[in-house]
C-alpha positions in Angstrom: 8.4 -18.4 1.3 9.8 -18.4 -2.2 6.6 -19.9 -3.7 4.7 -16.9 -2.6 7.3 -14.2 -3.5 5.6 -11.9 -6.0 9.0 -10.4 -6.8 10.0 -13.7 -8.3 8.9 -13.6 -12.0 8.1 -17.3 -12.2 5.9 -17.2 -9.1 4.1 -14.1 -10.3 3.5 -15.5 -13.8 2.1 -18.8 -12.3 -0.2 -16.9 -9.9 -1.4 -14.6 -12.7 -2.1 -17.5 -15.0 -4.1 -19.2 -12.3 -6.0 -15.9 -11.5 -6.9 -15.5 -15.1 -8.4 -19.0 -15.2 -10.7 -18.2 -12.3 -8.8 -20.4 -9.8 -9.0 -17.8 -7.0 -12.3 -16.7 -5.5 -10.6 -14.3 -3.0 -7.3 -12.5 -2.9 -6.0 -10.9 0.2 -3.1 -8.5 -0.3 -0.9 -7.2 2.5 1.7 -5.2 0.7 4.6 -4.4 3.1 4.1 -0.9 4.5 7.7 0.1 5.1 7.9 2.6 2.2 4.3 3.7 2.8 4.6 4.2 6.5 4.0 7.4 8.4 6.9 6.4 10.6 9.2 7.8 7.8 7.7 11.3 8.1 9.8 13.9 9.8 12.9 11.7 10.0 15.0 13.8 7.7 17.1 15.1 10.6 16.3 12.4 13.1 19.0 11.9 15.8 17.6 8.5 16.4 18.4 7.2 13.0 14.9 6.4 11.9 14.0 5.5 8.4 14.2 8.4 5.9 11.3 9.1 3.6 11.5 7.5 0.2 8.3 9.0 -1.2 5.9 11.8 -0.5 2.5 13.0 -1.4 3.5 15.2 -4.3 2.3 13.6 -7.5 5.8 13.4 -9.0 7.2 11.8 -5.8 4.6 9.2 -4.9 6.5 6.4 -6.7 9.8 7.5 -5.1 11.9 10.6 -4.4 14.8 11.6 -6.5 18.3 11.3 -5.0 17.7 8.1 -3.1 20.7 6.0 -2.2 21.1 2.5 -3.6 19.4 0.7 -0.7 16.5 3.2 -0.6 16.0 3.0 -4.3 15.9 -0.8 -4.3 13.4 -0.7 -1.3 11.0 1.7 -3.1 11.4 -0.2 -6.4 10.6 -3.5 -4.8 7.6 -2.0 -3.0 6.3 -0.5 -6.2 6.7 -3.8 -8.1 4.9 -5.7 -5.3 2.1 -3.1 -5.5 1.8 -3.3 -9.3 1.9 -7.0 -9.3 -0.7 -7.3 -6.5 -3.0 -4.9 -8.5 -2.6 -7.0 -11.6 -3.5 -10.2 -9.7 -6.4 -8.5 -7.9 -7.8 -7.2 -11.2 -7.6 -10.7 -12.8 -9.3 -12.2 -9.7 -12.1 -9.7 -9.9 -12.5 -10.0 -13.7 -13.1 -13.7 -13.1 -15.8 -13.3 -10.4 -13.6 -13.1 -7.3 -13.3 -10.6 -4.5 -10.2 -8.8 -3.2 -9.0 -7.1 0.0 -5.9 -4.9 0.3 -4.5 -4.1 3.8 -2.3 -1.1 4.6 -2.0 1.8 7.1 -4.6 4.6 7.0 -3.8 7.7 5.0 -2.6 10.2 7.6 -2.2 13.0 5.1 -5.8 13.2 3.9 -7.5 16.1 5.6 -10.5 16.2 3.3 -11.5 12.5 3.1 -15.2 11.7 2.8 -14.6 9.2 5.5 -14.6 10.8 9.0 -12.4 8.0 10.4 -9.7 8.8 7.9 -10.2 12.5 8.1 -9.8 12.4 11.9 -6.5 10.5 11.6 -5.0 13.5 9.7 -2.2 15.4 11.4 -0.6 18.5 9.7 2.8 17.1 10.6 2.0 14.2 8.3 0.7 16.2 5.4 3.3 14.6 3.0 2.4 11.0 4.0 2.1 9.0 0.8 0.3 5.8 1.7 -0.5 2.9 -0.6 -4.0 4.4 -1.2 -2.6 7.5 -3.0 -0.5 5.5 -5.5 -1.8 6.2 -9.1 -2.2 2.5 -9.9 -4.1 1.9 -6.7 -6.4 4.9 -7.3 -7.1 3.6 -10.8 -7.8 0.0 -9.6 -10.1 1.2 -6.9 -12.2 3.1 -9.6 -12.0 0.2 -12.1 -13.1 -2.4 -9.7 -15.5 -0.3 -7.6 -13.6 -1.1 -4.4 -14.9 0.2 -1.0 -12.8 0.9 2.1 -13.1 0.5 5.8 -10.7 2.0 8.4 -10.3 0.8 12.0 -7.9 0.6 14.9 -6.5 -2.9 15.2 -6.7 -2.7 19.0 -10.5 -2.6 18.6 -10.3 -6.0 17.0 -8.1 -7.5 19.7 -4.7 -6.4 18.4 -1.9 -5.4 20.8 -1.5 -2.0 19.2 -3.8 0.8 18.0 -2.4 0.7 14.4 -5.0 2.5 12.3 -5.5 0.3 9.2 -7.5 0.5 6.0 -8.9 -2.4 4.1 
């Protein structure tokens, strides 16, 4: 719906103004995972035509790889803008007494996580996975707001698929 599209400047500004007045007690953010998905890993030479990586775990590539085509660039820029605007809204909500939840796939490239559930999802083939949780702005927000995380398989909560998810 257009009235909830954070890519629309007017929608975002309206929601931010409302968040800054304490209108929201809770914010739940489900940033589309397409550019953050492990499904893009190892598709560089895929015969099946799967989606190519648009970012990786290297610090200089987390916000997007160089040499992306026009469609890939637009996709990663939109995902980055949604992330940054969601973080700005979440920060305003928390600064006015509210709580927030972010939802996105688990970090499959983190082999040294303090969380054994996350650590056990690591696979060397996915070492370059750059999930939402590794984005610089997300890391900074997590520290600023003192956010905690929980990781689970959606099938354990009645979902049709395993899909390891972090909140």
